[in-house]
N, CA and C atoms as a LAMMPS dump frame, in Angstrom:
ITEM: TIMESTEP
0
ITEM: NUMBER OF ATOMS
315
ITEM: BOX BOUNDS ff ff ff
-5.0000000000000000e+02 5.0000000000000000e+02
-5.0000000000000000e+02 5.0000000000000000e+02
-5.0000000000000000e+02 5.0000000000000000e+02
ITEM: ATOMS id mol type element x y z
1 1 1 N 0.846 -1.184 0
2 1 2 C 0 0 0
3 1 3 C 0.886 1.241 0
4 2 1 N 0.359 2.28 -0.617
5 2 2 C 1.059 3.559 -0.678
6 2 3 C 0.17 4.649 -0.11
7 3 1 N 0.802 5.697 0.395
8 3 2 C 0.046 6.846 0.865
9 3 3 C -0.356 7.671 -0.347
10 4 1 N -1.651 7.761 -0.572
11 4 2 C -2.163 8.532 -1.704
12 4 3 C -2.473 9.963 -1.3
13 5 1 N -2.779 10.175 -0.002
14 5 2 C -3.159 11.517 0.439
15 5 3 C -2.814 11.7 1.903
16 6 1 N -2.249 12.848 2.229
17 6 2 C -1.962 13.221 3.616
18 6 3 C -2.977 14.294 4.004
19 7 1 N -3.895 13.919 4.86
20 7 2 C -5.003 14.805 5.214
21 7 3 C -4.637 15.728 6.368
22 8 1 N -5.386 16.82 6.476
23 8 2 C -5.205 17.753 7.594
24 8 3 C -5.728 17.161 8.889
25 9 1 N -6.817 16.401 8.797
26 9 2 C -7.402 15.788 9.99
27 9 3 C -8.134 14.521 9.59
28 10 1 N -8.65 13.812 10.576
29 10 2 C -9.266 12.518 10.333
30 10 3 C -10.543 12.639 9.498
31 11 1 N -11.285 13.727 9.681
32 11 2 C -12.513 13.927 8.907
33 11 3 C -12.196 14.068 7.422
34 12 1 N -11.192 14.871 7.097
35 12 2 C -10.828 15.041 5.691
36 12 3 C -10.32 13.739 5.098
37 13 1 N -9.577 12.968 5.885
38 13 2 C -9.087 11.679 5.393
39 13 3 C -10.243 10.77 5.024
40 14 1 N -11.285 10.769 5.833
41 14 2 C -12.437 9.919 5.536
42 14 3 C -13.247 10.446 4.352
43 15 1 N -13.269 11.74 4.161
44 15 2 C -13.942 12.303 2.988
45 15 3 C -13.241 11.838 1.721
46 16 1 N -11.917 11.955 1.701
47 16 2 C -11.15 11.535 0.529
48 16 3 C -11.265 10.024 0.33
49 17 1 N -11.196 9.266 1.415
50 17 2 C -11.327 7.805 1.309
51 17 3 C -12.689 7.428 0.745
52 18 1 N -13.739 8.108 1.188
53 18 2 C -15.079 7.843 0.672
54 18 3 C -15.199 8.172 -0.803
55 19 1 N -14.571 9.278 -1.217
56 19 2 C -14.587 9.649 -2.625
57 19 3 C -13.897 8.577 -3.472
58 20 1 N -12.749 8.104 -2.996
59 20 2 C -12.026 7.07 -3.731
60 20 3 C -12.806 5.759 -3.741
61 21 1 N -13.406 5.423 -2.61
62 21 2 C -14.192 4.187 -2.521
63 21 3 C -15.368 4.224 -3.502
64 22 1 N -15.983 5.403 -3.665
65 22 2 C -17.093 5.553 -4.615
66 22 3 C -16.645 5.306 -6.049
67 23 1 N -15.353 5.472 -6.303
68 23 2 C -14.807 5.234 -7.645
69 23 3 C -14.215 3.83 -7.773
70 24 1 N -14.467 2.979 -6.775
71 24 2 C -14.026 1.593 -6.852
72 24 3 C -12.625 1.336 -6.345
73 25 1 N -12.062 2.28 -5.616
74 25 2 C -10.711 2.125 -5.083
75 25 3 C -10.805 1.813 -3.594
76 26 1 N -10.248 0.692 -3.197
77 26 2 C -10.234 0.326 -1.783
78 26 3 C -9.193 1.178 -1.061
79 27 1 N -9.556 1.656 0.108
80 27 2 C -8.677 2.544 0.863
81 27 3 C -8.54 2.074 2.309
82 28 1 N -7.537 2.609 2.95
83 28 2 C -7.351 2.426 4.385
84 28 3 C -6.928 3.781 4.948
85 29 1 N -7.64 4.243 5.971
86 29 2 C -7.291 5.503 6.627
87 29 3 C -6.469 5.167 7.856
88 30 1 N -5.265 5.676 7.899
89 30 2 C -4.378 5.435 9.03
90 30 3 C -4.187 6.691 9.855
91 31 1 N -3.835 6.483 11.105
92 31 2 C -3.519 7.598 11.975
93 31 3 C -4.574 7.916 13.007
94 32 1 N -5.596 7.065 13.138
95 32 2 C -6.642 7.326 14.126
96 32 3 C -6.063 7.472 15.532
97 33 1 N -5.269 6.516 15.938
98 33 2 C -4.769 6.5 17.307
99 33 3 C -3.689 7.55 17.537
100 34 1 N -2.91 7.836 16.511
101 34 2 C -1.866 8.851 16.661
102 34 3 C -2.47 10.233 16.84
103 35 1 N -3.531 10.519 16.108
104 35 2 C -4.161 11.828 16.23
105 35 3 C -4.823 11.967 17.589
106 36 1 N -5.422 10.909 18.104
107 36 2 C -6.068 10.963 19.408
108 36 3 C -5.096 11.253 20.528
109 37 1 N -3.857 10.897 20.344
110 37 2 C -2.853 11.136 21.38
111 37 3 C -2.575 12.619 21.555
112 38 1 N -2.915 13.415 20.559
113 38 2 C -2.666 14.849 20.626
114 38 3 C -3.812 15.604 21.281
115 39 1 N -4.885 14.92 21.653
116 39 2 C -6.013 15.585 22.297
117 39 3 C -6.835 16.377 21.309
118 40 1 N -7.346 17.5 21.755
119 40 2 C -8.229 18.316 20.928
120 40 3 C -7.485 19.14 19.885
121 41 1 N -6.189 19.255 20.022
122 41 2 C -5.401 20.021 19.061
123 41 3 C -5.324 19.233 17.765
124 42 1 N -5.587 19.888 16.648
125 42 2 C -5.527 19.223 15.36
126 42 3 C -4.103 18.84 15.013
127 43 1 N -3.802 17.579 15.112
128 43 2 C -2.452 17.109 14.81
129 43 3 C -2.334 16.882 13.313
130 44 1 N -1.439 17.556 12.682
131 44 2 C -1.276 17.458 11.237
132 44 3 C -0.252 16.399 10.89
133 45 1 N -0.463 15.754 9.758
134 45 2 C 0.51 14.813 9.247
135 45 3 C 0.366 13.393 9.739
136 46 1 N -0.618 13.127 10.578
137 46 2 C -0.78 11.779 11.098
138 46 3 C -1.857 10.991 10.369
139 47 1 N -2.758 11.66 9.696
140 47 2 C -3.86 10.973 9.033
141 47 3 C -3.569 10.864 7.542
142 48 1 N -3.473 9.632 7.098
143 48 2 C -3.138 9.359 5.707
144 48 3 C -4.168 8.412 5.096
145 49 1 N -4.368 8.563 3.796
146 49 2 C -5.22 7.65 3.047
147 49 3 C -4.296 6.756 2.223
148 50 1 N -4.385 5.472 2.476
149 50 2 C -3.551 4.491 1.784
150 50 3 C -4.378 3.779 0.722
151 51 1 N -3.745 3.458 -0.403
152 51 2 C -4.378 2.676 -1.471
153 51 3 C -3.402 1.602 -1.925
154 52 1 N -3.937 0.599 -2.593
155 52 2 C -3.089 -0.454 -3.155
156 52 3 C -2.19 0.136 -4.235
157 53 1 N -1.055 -0.488 -4.425
158 53 2 C -0.081 0.012 -5.411
159 53 3 C -0.686 0.149 -6.804
160 54 1 N -1.518 -0.818 -7.213
161 54 2 C -2.11 -0.778 -8.553
162 54 3 C -3.097 0.382 -8.71
163 55 1 N -3.732 0.787 -7.632
164 55 2 C -4.734 1.856 -7.682
165 55 3 C -4.136 3.247 -7.499
166 56 1 N -2.875 3.321 -7.165
167 56 2 C -2.25 4.599 -6.827
168 56 3 C -2.368 5.652 -7.938
169 57 1 N -2.056 5.349 -9.21
170 57 2 C -2.156 6.398 -10.246
171 57 3 C -3.574 6.956 -10.391
172 58 1 N -4.563 6.066 -10.403
173 58 2 C -5.949 6.523 -10.539
174 58 3 C -6.351 7.34 -9.302
175 59 1 N -5.942 6.894 -8.122
176 59 2 C -6.262 7.606 -6.892
177 59 3 C -5.652 9.001 -6.91
178 60 1 N -4.408 9.13 -7.339
179 60 2 C -3.756 10.438 -7.379
180 60 3 C -4.457 11.366 -8.37
181 61 1 N -4.934 10.833 -9.505
182 61 2 C -5.685 11.662 -10.456
183 61 3 C -6.967 12.199 -9.819
184 62 1 N -7.693 11.333 -9.117
185 62 2 C -8.926 11.754 -8.456
186 62 3 C -8.645 12.756 -7.339
187 63 1 N -7.576 12.526 -6.596
188 63 2 C -7.216 13.441 -5.508
189 63 3 C -6.79 14.795 -6.072
190 64 1 N -6.108 14.8 -7.2
191 64 2 C -5.723 16.072 -7.832
192 64 3 C -6.968 16.869 -8.207
193 65 1 N -8.008 16.197 -8.687
194 65 2 C -9.271 16.874 -9.004
195 65 3 C -9.915 17.421 -7.725
196 66 1 N -9.878 16.618 -6.67
197 66 2 C -10.426 17.049 -5.373
198 66 3 C -9.698 18.293 -4.874
199 67 1 N -8.378 18.282 -4.928
200 67 2 C -7.589 19.411 -4.446
201 67 3 C -7.817 20.659 -5.291
202 68 1 N -8.024 20.483 -6.596
203 68 2 C -8.25 21.627 -7.477
204 68 3 C -9.579 22.314 -7.169
205 69 1 N -10.525 21.569 -6.614
206 69 2 C -11.842 22.129 -6.311
207 69 3 C -11.972 22.657 -4.891
208 70 1 N -10.897 22.612 -4.116
209 70 2 C -10.932 23.109 -2.741
210 70 3 C -10.695 24.608 -2.733
211 71 1 N -11.421 25.332 -1.864
212 71 2 C -11.168 26.779 -1.771
213 71 3 C -9.783 27.031 -1.201
214 72 1 N -9.211 28.151 -1.585
215 72 2 C -7.891 28.52 -1.079
216 72 3 C -7.972 28.812 0.411
217 73 1 N -6.921 28.45 1.11
218 73 2 C -6.821 28.768 2.538
219 73 3 C -6.629 30.275 2.673
220 74 1 N -7.261 30.892 3.67
221 74 2 C -7.009 32.326 3.867
222 74 3 C -5.554 32.551 4.263
223 75 1 N -4.998 33.63 3.788
224 75 2 C -3.604 33.93 4.128
225 75 3 C -3.52 34.402 5.576
226 76 1 N -2.331 34.365 6.116
227 76 2 C -2.116 34.815 7.495
228 76 3 C -2.485 36.284 7.63
229 77 1 N -2.239 37.074 6.584
230 77 2 C -2.587 38.497 6.622
231 77 3 C -4.092 38.675 6.697
232 78 1 N -4.864 37.884 5.938
233 78 2 C -6.323 37.973 5.987
234 78 3 C -6.848 37.641 7.381
235 79 1 N -6.286 36.609 7.984
236 79 2 C -6.711 36.204 9.326
237 79 3 C -6.371 37.292 10.336
238 80 1 N -5.171 37.856 10.214
239 80 2 C -4.749 38.93 11.127
240 80 3 C -5.623 40.158 10.951
241 81 1 N -5.925 40.525 9.7
242 81 2 C -6.773 41.686 9.449
243 81 3 C -8.159 41.497 10.056
244 82 1 N -8.709 40.301 9.918
245 82 2 C -10.028 40.018 10.473
246 82 3 C -9.988 40.108 11.999
247 83 1 N -8.956 39.557 12.599
248 83 2 C -8.815 39.619 14.06
249 83 3 C -8.671 41.063 14.528
250 84 1 N -7.924 41.863 13.783
251 84 2 C -7.758 43.273 14.142
252 84 3 C -9.097 44.007 14.073
253 85 1 N -9.896 43.739 13.05
254 85 2 C -11.204 44.392 12.934
255 85 3 C -12.106 44.016 14.112
256 86 1 N -12.109 42.742 14.487
257 86 2 C -12.916 42.312 15.631
258 86 3 C -12.438 42.981 16.921
259 87 1 N -11.133 43.062 17.105
260 87 2 C -10.578 43.681 18.309
261 87 3 C -10.945 45.152 18.374
262 88 1 N -10.833 45.856 17.259
263 88 2 C -11.177 47.283 17.229
264 88 3 C -12.664 47.468 17.514
265 89 1 N -13.483 46.647 16.928
266 89 2 C -14.925 46.721 17.181
267 89 3 C -15.25 46.452 18.637
268 90 1 N -14.614 45.444 19.213
269 90 2 C -14.839 45.113 20.619
270 90 3 C -14.434 46.275 21.521
271 91 1 N -13.251 46.85 21.266
272 91 2 C -12.782 47.976 22.078
273 91 3 C -13.687 49.198 21.923
274 92 1 N -14.207 49.399 20.735
275 92 2 C -15.13 50.512 20.508
276 92 3 C -16.41 50.32 21.322
277 93 1 N -16.945 49.127 21.325
278 93 2 C -18.148 48.841 22.118
279 93 3 C -17.864 49.048 23.598
280 94 1 N -16.737 48.57 24.081
281 94 2 C -16.371 48.76 25.491
282 94 3 C -16.252 50.249 25.818
283 95 1 N -15.614 51.023 24.938
284 95 2 C -15.463 52.462 25.161
285 95 3 C -16.82 53.15 25.23
286 96 1 N -17.748 52.777 24.374
287 96 2 C -19.088 53.366 24.383
288 96 3 C -19.809 53.012 25.68
289 97 1 N -19.708 51.746 26.098
290 97 2 C -20.36 51.328 27.342
291 97 3 C -19.762 52.052 28.554
292 98 1 N -18.461 52.247 28.584
293 98 2 C -17.825 52.982 29.682
294 98 3 C -18.286 54.427 29.674
295 99 1 N -18.364 55.039 28.492
296 99 2 C -18.826 56.434 28.392
297 99 3 C -20.259 56.563 28.873
298 100 1 N -21.108 55.63 28.529
299 100 2 C -22.502 55.645 28.983
300 100 3 C -22.556 55.462 30.494
301 101 1 N -21.762 54.514 31.001
302 101 2 C -21.748 54.261 32.442
303 101 3 C -21.252 55.475 33.221
304 102 1 N -20.181 56.1 32.768
305 102 2 C -19.645 57.277 33.449
306 102 3 C -20.585 58.474 33.323
307 103 1 N -21.283 58.57 32.204
308 103 2 C -22.243 59.656 32.023
309 103 3 C -23.454 59.493 32.929
310 104 1 N -23.774 58.265 33.288
311 104 2 C -24.919 58.001 34.161
312 104 3 C -24.598 58.299 35.607
313 105 1 N -23.32 58.365 35.963
314 105 2 C -22.942 58.649 37.363
315 105 3 C -23.143 60.087 37.601
């Protein structure tokens, strides 16, 4: 058996395995116990989808199609910008509430 796909988490591994199984490719998802050892933190690199050697080329073609249809991950800058907007909004609400509270005294 060969590793056809390295998933981000166990759920994604099972999604890919199910997709391959629907196309007649037998799969094995490995890494269940290794990921559980990490607790609630998403452990990357432990969940893999394995296929038989003969099915590997077809599996990789299907996985390439799957990967091409996935949305792009947000960049670190996008995530930081979003967090900054939430923080500014939160601080603005707190400032307004403090102003109202002090004005009521």
